[in-house]
FIDREN-387406 format. One record per residue: residue number from 1; chain; z, x, y of N, C-alpha, C in turn. Coordinates in steps of 0.05 Angstrom, whole numbers, always signed. Atoms other than C-alpha are relative to their C-alpha. Layout:
    n  chain      nZ      nX      nY     caZ     caX     caY      cZ      cX      cY
  NUM      A       Z       X       Y       Z       X       Y       Z       X       Y
...
END
This chain:
    n  chain      nZ      nX      nY     caZ     caX     caY      cZ      cX      cY
    1      A      -1     -27      -2     -54    -240    -202     +17      +8     -30
    2      A     -11     -11     +28     -43    -203    -276     +10     +27      +1
    3      A     -12     -29      +1      -5    -143    -292     -16      +9     -23
    4      A     +20     -14     +17     -54     -98    -334      +5     +31      -1
    5      A      -7     -27     +11     -40     -35    -374     -30     +14      -5
    6      A     +25     -15      +6    -100     +18    -375     +10     +23     -10
    7      A     -16     -24      +9     -80     +68    -425     -28     +14     -18
    8      A     +28     -14     +11    -131    +123    -454     +10     +26     -13
    9      A      -3     -21     +12    -137    +184    -497     -20     +21     +13
   10      A     +27     -15     -11    -178    +241    -467      +5     +29      -8
   11      A      -3     -25     +10    -191    +312    -487      -9     +19     +22
   12      A     +10     -19     -26    -226    +341    -424      +5     -16     +27
   13      A      -2     +10     -23    -212    +292    -370     -17     -19     +10
   14      A     +19     +19     -11    -271    +249    -361     +11     -28      -6
   15      A      -9     +24      +7    -236    +191    -399     +21      -7     +19
   16      A     -22      +4     -16    -177    +197    -354     -11     -11     +30
   17      A     +16      +8     -31    -229    +191    -286     -12     -27      -6
   18      A     +15     +23      +7    -260    +130    -322     +24     -22      +1
   19      A     -24     +20      +7    -188     +96    -338      +9      -2     +35
   20      A      -8      +0     -30    -171    +114    -258     -12     -15     +13
   21      A     +16     +15     -12    -230     +79    -234      +1     -30     -13
   22      A      -8     +24      +9    -219     +21    -277     +23     -16     +11
   23      A     -25     +10     -12    -150     +14    -251      -6      -6     +27
   24      A     +10      +5     -29    -176     +19    -180     -12     -24      +5
   25      A     +11     +22      -5    -221     -34    -187     +14     -25      -6
   26      A     -18     +23      +9    -179     -82    -224     +19      -2     +27
   27      A     -20      +3     -23    -125     -67    -166     -11     -11     +26
   28      A     +14     +13     -26    -175     -82    -116      -2     -29      +2
   29      A      +7     +30      +2    -188    -151    -142     +26     -10      +3
   30      A     -24     +14      -9    -116    -163    -130     +22      +0     -28
   31      A     -15      +0     +20     -85    -147    -199     +19     +30      -3
   32      A     -20     -23      +2     -23    -100    -213      -9     +16     -27
   33      A     +10     -14     +28     -45     -47    -258     +12     +26      -2
   34      A     -12     -22      +4     -12     +14    -289     -22     +17     -17
   35      A     +22     -13     +15     -62     +69    -314     +20     +25      -9
   36      A     -13     -22     +16     -32    +122    -363      -8     +11     -27
   37      A     +10     -20     +25     -50    +176    -419     +18     -18     -22
   38      A     -12     +18     +28     -36    +137    -486     +23     +10     -10
   39      A     -23     -12     +12     +16    +191    -504     +27      -8     +18
   40      A     -18      +7     -18     +58    +163    -446      +2     -33      +5
   41      A      +0     +25      +0     +44     +90    -454     +24     -16      -8
   42      A     -27     +11      +4    +105     +46    -456      -4     -17     -31
   43      A      -1      +8     +24    +131     +27    -524      -2     -30      -4
   44      A      -6     +24      -1    +139     -45    -505     -27      -8     +14
   45      A     +15     +11     -13     +78     -85    -484      +4     -26     +15
   46      A     -14     +23     -12    +118    -147    -459      -9      -5     +29
   47      A      +1      +1     -28    +112    -128    -386     -26      -9      +6
   48      A     +24      +3      -3     +36    -136    -392     -14     -20      -7
   49      A     +15     +22      +5      -9    -193    -387     -24      +7     -17
   50      A     +25      -9     +12     -71    -156    -410      -2     +30      -1
   51      A      +2     -25     +10     -87     -87    -439     -26     +14      -3
   52      A     +25     -17      +2    -146     -39    -434      +7     +29     -10
   53      A      -2     -25     +15    -149     +18    -481     -24     +15      -4
   54      A     +23     -16      +4    -193     +75    -479      -1     +34     -12
   55      A      -1     -25     +17    -214    +140    -518     -29     +10      +1
   56      A     +23     -14      -1    -269    +195    -513      -3      +3     -30
   57      A     +10      -6     +30    -313    +215    -577      -5     +31      +2
   58      A      +2     -28      +6    -305    +284    -605      -1      +5     -35
   59      A      +5      +1     +29    -333    +301    -673      +0     -26     -13
   60      A      +5     +26      +8    -352    +228    -682     +26     -17      -2
   61      A     -22      +9      +5    -280    +202    -679     +14      -1     +32
   62      A     -20      -1     -22    -232    +181    -620     +24     +15      -8
   63      A     -28     -12      +3    -164    +210    -610     +15     -14     -14
   64      A     -20     +10     +21    -117    +202    -668     +27     -19     +19
   65      A     -23     +13     -17     -62    +181    -614     -10     -30      +7
   66      A      +7     +25      -7    -106    +123    -595      -5     -19     -19
   67      A      +3     +15     +27    -118     +94    -665     +30     -12      -4
   68      A     -23      +4      +7     -41    +104    -675     +13     -25     +16
   69      A      -6     +20     -24     -26     +65    -609      -7     -27     -12
   70      A     +14     +25      +9     -73     +10    -629     +15     -14     -25
   71      A     -13     +13     +19     -43      +1    -699     +23      -7      +0
   72      A     -27      +0      +1     +24      +6    -680      +4     -28     +22
   73      A     -10     +24     -13     +18     -48    -627     -27     -19      -4
   74      A     +23     +20      +3     -41     -90    -658      +8     -28      +3
   75      A      -3     +30      -2      +0    -158    -659      +9      -5     +33
   76      A      +2      -1     -25     +20    -145    -586     -27      -7     +13
   77      A     +29      +8     -11     -52    -138    -569     -15     -19      -9
   78      A      +9     +27      +9     -75    -194    -611     +13     -20     +20
   79      A     -10     +21     -24     -30    -238    -562     -11      -4     +22
   80      A      +3      -2     -33     -63    -221    -493     -29      +7      -1
   81      A     +27     -13      -2    -131    -207    -468      +0     +29      -2
   82      A      -4     -32      +8    -152    -134    -488     -30      +5      +4
   83      A     +25      -7      -2    -213     -92    -480      +5     +34      -5
   84      A      -1     -28      +9    -234     -21    -509     -25      +6     +16
   85      A     +24     -18     -13    -273     +31    -470      +0     +25     -13
   86      A      +4     -30     +12    -307     +92    -499     -15     +21     +16
   87      A     +18     -20     -13    -333    +155    -466     -12     +23     -18
   88      A     +17     -17     +20    -386    +196    -506     -25      +7     +16
   89      A     +29      +0      -5    -446    +231    -495     -26     -15     -12
   90      A     +19     +22     +10    -482    +189    -538      -4     -24     +14
   91      A     +11     +20     -17    -475    +133    -484     -15      +9     +26
   92      A      +4     -10     -24    -499    +182    -436     -33      -2      +2
   93      A     +36      +4      +3    -577    +174    -459      -9     -28      -3
   94      A     +16     +25      +2    -628    +122    -458     -13      -4     -27
   95      A     +14      -3     +27    -644    +145    -531     +12     -21     -16
   96      A      -9     +23     +22    -634     +77    -577     +18      +8     -17
   97      A     -12     -10     +29    -610    +120    -636     +24     +10     +12
   98      A     -23     -11      -9    -557    +153    -596     +17     -19     +14
   99      A     -11     +22      -2    -534     +90    -563     +10     -16     -23
  100      A      -8     +18     +27    -530     +60    -631     +21     +12     -15
  101      A     -23     -16      +6    -486    +116    -651     +20      -3      +9
  102      A     -26      +5     -21    -441    +104    -597     +12     -25      -9
  103      A      -7     +25      +9    -435     +33    -618     +12      +1     -28
  104      A      -8      -5     +28    -426     +52    -691     +31     +17      +5
  105      A     -33     -10      +1    -361     +97    -670     +14     -26      +5
  106      A     -20     +23      +0    -332     +31    -641      +3     -17     -19
  107      A      +1     +15     +25    -349      -8    -704     +20     +15     -18
  108      A     -13     -14     +15    -316     +45    -742     +30      +1      +7
  109      A     -28      +7     -15    -253     +42    -695     +12     -25      -8
  110      A      -8     +28      +2    -249     -30    -698      +5      -3     -34
  111      A      -1      +6     +26    -254     -32    -775     +23     +19     -10
  112      A     -16     -15     +12    -204     +28    -784     +27      -9     +13
  113      A     -31     +11     -10    -150      -6    -736      +5     -31      -1
  114      A      +5     +29      -4    -168     -77    -746      +8     -14     +20
  115      A      -7      +7     -26    -162     -89    -676     -23     -12     +14
  116      A     +23     +17     -14    -215    -141    -644      +2      -3     +28
  117      A      -8      +1     -32    -214    -123    -568     -18     -21     +12
  118      A     +16     +27     -10    -243    -184    -528     -27     +14     +21
  119      A     +25     -16     -12    -290    -132    -487      +0     +27      -7
  120      A      +2     -28     +13    -320     -64    -503     -16     +12     +21
  121      A     +16     -16     -21    -350     -20    -451      -7     +30     -12
  122      A     +10     -27     +11    -388     +44    -473     -14     +18     +26
  123      A      +5     -18     -24    -392    +100    -418     -14     +28      -3
  124      A      +3     -25      +2    -429    +161    -412     +23     +22      +7
  125      A     -24     -21      -3    -380    +225    -409     -14     +23     +17
  126      A      +5     -23     -17    -389    +294    -385      +0     +20     -19
  127      A      -3     -24     +11    -400    +365    -405     +17     +22     +16
  128      A     -20     -20     -13    -343    +415    -382      -8     +28     -16
  129      A      +9     -29     +12    -380    +480    -401     +26     +19     +10
  130      A     -17     -18     -15    -329    +515    -352     +26      -5     -15
  131      A     -28      +3     +13    -269    +488    -391      -3      +8     -27
  132      A      +3      +0     +28    -295    +507    -457      +4     +35      -8
  133      A      +4     -23     +11    -285    +571    -499     -24      +9      -7
  134      A     +24     -14      +8    -338    +616    -529     -12     -21     -19
  135      A     +15     +18     +24    -348    +575    -595      -2     -29      +9
  136      A      +7     +26      -8    -337    +508    -567     -20      -6     +20
  137      A     +23      -2     -15    -389    +522    -507     -23      +3     -24
  138      A     +26      +1     +20    -438    +543    -567      -3     -25      -8
  139      A      +2     +27      +9    -423    +478    -601     -15     -25     +13
  140      A      +6     +25     -24    -429    +431    -542     -29      +7     +10
  141      A     +26      -8      -7    -492    +472    -520     -19     -11     -17
  142      A     +14     +14     +25    -525    +453    -591      -2     -33      +3
  143      A      +6     +29      +2    -508    +382    -582     -13     -10     +24
  144      A     +17      +5     -19    -529    +377    -516     -29      -1      +8
  145      A     +25      -9      +4    -591    +405    -531     -19     -28      -5
  146      A     +13     +23     +11    -609    +343    -571     +11     -24     +16
  147      A      -4     +26     -11    -571    +289    -531      -8      +2     +30
  148      A      +0      +1     -35    -579    +307    -455     -19     +19      +4
  149      A     +12     -24      -9    -615    +373    -452     +10     +19     +18
  150      A      -9     -15     -17    -571    +400    -409     +18     +24     -13
  151      A     -14     -22     +11    -556    +469    -431      +9     +25     +16
  152      A     -11     -21     -24    -539    +512    -368     +31      +0      -4
  153      A     -28      -3      +1    -474    +533    -385     +16     +11     +21
  154      A     -12     -16     -22    -459    +562    -320     +11     -20     +20
  155      A      -8     +28     -17    -447    +485    -291      +9     -15     -20
  156      A     -12     +28     +16    -412    +423    -312     -21     -21      +8
  157      A     +19     +19      -7    -449    +358    -317     +15     -26      -7
  158      A     -14     +29      +3    -424    +288    -308     -17     -18      -3
  159      A     +21     +16      +1    -463    +227    -335     +15     -32      -1
  160      A      -7     +27      -6    -417    +167    -325     -15     -15     +24
  161      A     +12     +17     -21    -449    +112    -287     +23     -18      +9
  162      A     -30     +14     -17    -388     +91    -239      -7     -33      +6
  163      A      +5     +25      -4    -425     +28    -225      +0     -21     -24
  164      A      -1     +15     +26    -428      +5    -296     +32      -2      -4
  165      A     -29      +1      +7    -350     +24    -302      +5     -17     +19
  166      A     -12     +26     -23    -336     -21    -238      -7     -28     -11
  167      A     +12     +26     +12    -380     -77    -270     +17      -7     -23
  168      A      -9      +0     +20    -345     -73    -335     +33      -4     +10
  169      A     -30      +7     -12    -271     -74    -296      -5     -29     +11
  170      A      +3     +26     -11    -296    -135    -260      -5     -26     -19
  171      A      +5     +22     +24    -320    -174    -324     +29      -1     -12
  172      A     -27      +3     +14    -253    -158    -356     +20     -11     +19
  173      A     -15     +17     -21    -216    -180    -294     -10     -30      -3
  174      A     +16     +29      -3    -260    -244    -292      +7     -14     -28
  175      A      -4      +8     +28    -244    -255    -369     +36      -8      -1
  176      A     -24      +4      -1    -172    -240    -357     +14     -27     +14
  177      A      -7     +20     -19    -167    -291    -297      -3     -25     -15
  178      A     +14     +26     +18    -205    -342    -339     +22      -8     -25
  179      A     -16      +1     +24    -157    -333    -401     +29     -11     +13
  180      A     -33      +4      -6     -87    -332    -363      +0     -23     +28
  181      A      +1     +13     -24    -114    -382    -305     +12      +6     +29
  182      A      -5     -12     -27    -102    -336    -251     -26      +4     +19
  183      A     +20      -4     -19    -144    -324    -186      +1     +29     +10
  184      A      +2     -24     -14    -163    -257    -157     +14      -5     +29
  185      A     -15      +5     -32    -119    -245     -89     -19      -6     +18
  186      A     +18      +6     -19    -183    -242     -52     -16     -33      +6
  187      A     +11     +25      +8    -203    -311     -77     +18     -22     +12
  188      A     -21     +24      +0    -138    -349     -58      -2      -5     +35
END
């Protein structure tokens, strides 16, 4: 059993939902997990065998707090199994150009932070029209028109493929188990 930190930056809550599902899946596999907003993440990572870091994309970038956390803890992250997950509308479509755009966001993040996670997951996000002010709703409607076509602002849309999130968590867990030589609790 490993102790795994899942920390994330979120703007509207979908990345928090993804982080919670990752943590649940890791816990179901027998690992001790702590899921927390990046702003409440521990200053010292010594208590964790592995770390997952997540962010959402807004205006082409992840939250600055996520970049700052990674740069501040780069050496500690390099010394253990790590993964990065990103939540965006670009990952919510089957359009190869949009999906490449999502991958480009990760590449820019890796270059900017000089952190090279062992595993990377790209997940579709959500449109929270009900939480947006007038200007943001208008801007997001324009973006959604091209990305997903969902422009009815009287409702919210969720694009996260939860089976994909769970598969990523299980893949990360298997990687951690292999790296640390641990066995999931249900396999003992």
